[in-house]
C-alpha positions as CSV (number, residue, x, y, z in Angstrom):
1,M,5.4,-13.3,-4.0
2,Q,4.9,-12.5,-0.5
3,R,4.4,-8.8,0.0
4,T,5.1,-7.2,4.0
5,I,4.9,-3.4,5.1
6,V,8.0,-2.4,6.8
7,A,7.2,0.5,7.9
8,P,3.8,1.4,7.4
9,A,2.6,5.3,6.3
10,E,2.2,7.8,9.3
11,L,-1.2,8.8,9.9
12,P,-1.4,12.2,10.8
13,A,-3.8,13.6,13.4
14,A,-5.9,15.5,10.6
15,A,-7.1,12.1,9.4
16,L,-8.4,11.6,12.4
17,D,-9.7,15.5,12.6
18,E,-11.0,15.1,9.2
19,L,-12.9,12.0,10.1
20,K,-14.4,13.4,13.7
21,Q,-15.3,16.7,11.8
22,W,-17.2,14.3,9.3
23,L,-18.9,12.3,12.0
24,G,-19.6,15.4,14.5
25,V,-17.5,13.8,17.9
26,R,-16.0,16.1,19.5
27,S,-14.9,13.7,22.5
28,T,-11.6,12.0,22.6
29,G,-12.3,8.4,24.0
30,D,-12.8,6.5,20.7
31,D,-10.3,8.3,19.0
32,A,-8.2,4.9,18.7
33,A,-11.4,3.1,17.2
34,L,-11.7,6.1,14.9
35,I,-8.0,5.7,13.6
36,S,-8.3,1.8,13.4
37,L,-11.2,2.6,10.8
38,V,-9.2,5.2,8.4
39,R,-6.4,2.6,8.6
40,T,-9.1,-0.2,7.7
41,A,-10.5,2.5,5.1
42,L,-6.7,2.8,3.6
43,E,-6.5,-0.6,3.1
44,T,-10.4,-1.4,1.1
45,C,-9.1,1.8,-1.1
46,E,-5.6,0.3,-1.7
47,A,-7.9,-3.3,-2.6
48,F,-11.0,-1.4,-4.7
49,T,-8.0,0.8,-6.9
50,G,-5.2,-1.4,-6.7
51,S,-3.0,0.9,-5.6
52,V,-1.3,1.7,-1.9
53,P,-2.7,5.1,-1.0
54,L,-0.2,6.4,1.4
55,A,3.7,5.6,1.0
56,C,4.8,3.1,2.7
57,L,8.3,1.2,2.8
58,C,7.4,-2.5,1.5
59,E,9.1,-5.9,1.0
60,E,8.3,-8.6,-1.3
61,I,9.9,-11.9,-1.4
62,L,10.5,-13.0,-5.4
63,P,12.1,-15.8,-6.8
64,A,15.9,-15.0,-8.0
65,C,15.6,-15.5,-11.7
66,A,16.5,-13.8,-15.1
67,D,12.5,-13.1,-16.3
68,W,11.3,-9.9,-15.2
69,R,8.8,-10.1,-12.2
70,T,6.3,-7.2,-11.4
71,L,6.3,-6.3,-7.7
72,S,2.5,-6.5,-6.6
73,A,2.2,-2.7,-5.3
74,R,1.5,0.3,-7.0
75,P,2.4,2.5,-7.9
76,V,6.7,1.8,-6.9
77,V,8.3,5.5,-5.8
78,A,11.4,4.1,-5.5
79,I,13.3,0.8,-5.2
80,A,15.8,0.8,-2.3
81,G,18.1,-2.6,-2.6
82,I,17.8,-6.4,-3.3
83,E,19.2,-8.7,-1.0
84,G,19.6,-13.0,-1.9
85,I,17.8,-15.4,0.2
86,P,19.8,-18.9,0.2
87,A,17.9,-21.7,1.3
88,E,20.2,-21.9,4.5
89,G,21.9,-18.9,6.4
90,A,21.9,-15.1,6.4
91,R,20.2,-12.7,3.5
92,F,23.2,-10.9,1.2
93,P,23.2,-7.9,-0.3
94,L,23.1,-8.5,-3.9
95,A,25.9,-6.0,-6.4
96,A,24.4,-3.5,-8.2
97,D,25.3,-5.3,-11.0
98,A,23.5,-8.6,-10.4
99,Y,20.0,-7.4,-11.2
100,E,18.2,-5.1,-12.6
101,I,15.3,-2.6,-11.8
102,D,12.8,-0.4,-13.6
103,I,9.6,1.5,-12.5
104,D,7.2,1.8,-15.2
105,T,4.9,5.2,-16.0
106,D,2.3,2.9,-14.3
107,G,3.9,3.3,-12.1
108,S,4.8,-0.6,-11.9
109,G,8.3,-1.5,-10.7
110,R,9.6,-4.8,-12.4
111,V,12.6,-6.9,-10.9
112,R,15.0,-9.5,-12.6
113,V,18.4,-11.1,-11.2
114,V,21.3,-11.6,-13.7
115,G,23.8,-12.9,-11.2
116,Q,21.9,-14.6,-8.3
117,G,24.7,-16.4,-6.8
118,S,23.6,-18.4,-4.0
119,A,20.1,-17.2,-3.6
120,G,16.9,-18.9,-4.3
121,R,15.0,-15.9,-3.5
122,V,15.2,-12.3,-3.5
123,A,13.9,-9.7,-0.8
124,V,13.1,-6.7,-2.7
125,R,12.9,-3.1,-0.8
126,F,10.6,-0.8,-2.1
127,T,8.4,2.2,-1.3
128,A,5.0,2.5,-2.7
129,G,2.7,5.0,-2.8
130,L,0.0,7.4,-4.7
131,A,1.1,10.6,-2.0
132,P,4.0,10.8,0.8
133,A,1.7,12.5,2.8
134,W,-2.3,12.4,3.7
135,E,-2.7,15.9,3.0
136,L,-1.1,15.5,-0.6
137,L,-3.5,12.4,-1.1
138,P,-5.6,13.5,-4.1
139,D,-9.0,15.0,-2.9
140,A,-11.7,12.6,-4.1
141,V,-9.2,9.1,-2.7
142,R,-8.8,11.1,0.8
143,H,-12.6,11.8,1.2
144,G,-13.6,8.2,0.0
145,V,-11.3,6.9,2.6
146,I,-12.9,9.4,5.5
147,R,-16.8,8.8,3.7
148,L,-15.8,4.6,4.5
149,A,-14.3,5.2,7.4
150,A,-17.5,7.3,8.5
151,H,-19.6,4.1,7.2
152,H,-17.9,1.4,9.6
153,W,-18.5,3.6,12.2
154,R,-22.0,4.2,11.6
155,E,-23.1,0.7,10.6
156,R,-20.8,-1.2,13.6
157,D,-23.2,-3.0,14.5
158,N,-24.6,-4.4,11.2
159,A,-22.0,-7.1,9.7
160,S,-21.7,-6.6,5.9
161,D,-19.5,-7.8,3.7
162,A,-20.7,-5.9,0.3
163,G,-17.7,-3.9,0.2
164,P,-17.5,0.5,-0.4
165,P,-21.1,2.3,-0.9
166,A,-21.7,3.6,-4.1
167,A,-20.4,6.8,-2.9
168,V,-17.3,6.0,-1.9
169,A,-16.6,3.7,-5.0
170,A,-17.7,6.4,-7.3
171,L,-15.4,8.2,-5.6
172,W,-12.3,6.1,-6.2
173,R,-13.6,4.6,-9.8
174,P,-11.3,7.2,-11.4
175,W,-8.3,5.8,-9.4
176,R,-8.8,1.6,-10.0
177,R,-6.2,-0.2,-12.0
178,M,-7.9,-2.7,-13.7
179,R,-5.6,-5.7,-15.0
180,L,-6.6,-7.6,-18.4
């Protein structure tokens, strides 16, 4: 499985404003670095919780087979379409009756190909995310992102791979998806 983010989530000025308020920063000179820290904190949030925080358009390459395949990103909001990828040649859209899709109540997206034609693999385009916009993220998730970005800003001279601080982990733990 190979997931690619086709269109990343839009990060509004409100996210930067929240981080700057948390840090007490008033100047605009560090805005690019602060935005980068928010994006990194969102990626860490996804890795920790198992859920994409902000909705984005993704594409995942899967084998074309009749077995159900689960998409790696969660929660899946919509599956937009499936294209066949032959060993040689250009991609082609699969007919609607050549595949089946399913989105479970837990946000897992599943796909299976019942008529692959010349496709050895398929490209599945889908939207995944807990919220469509920054302002609609659950408060604990959003606050954890801001706190983690602030932590990285304050600790930028200290190299550490210890994961998110305990306060951030506590905010995100209720949103964490565990796989057995």
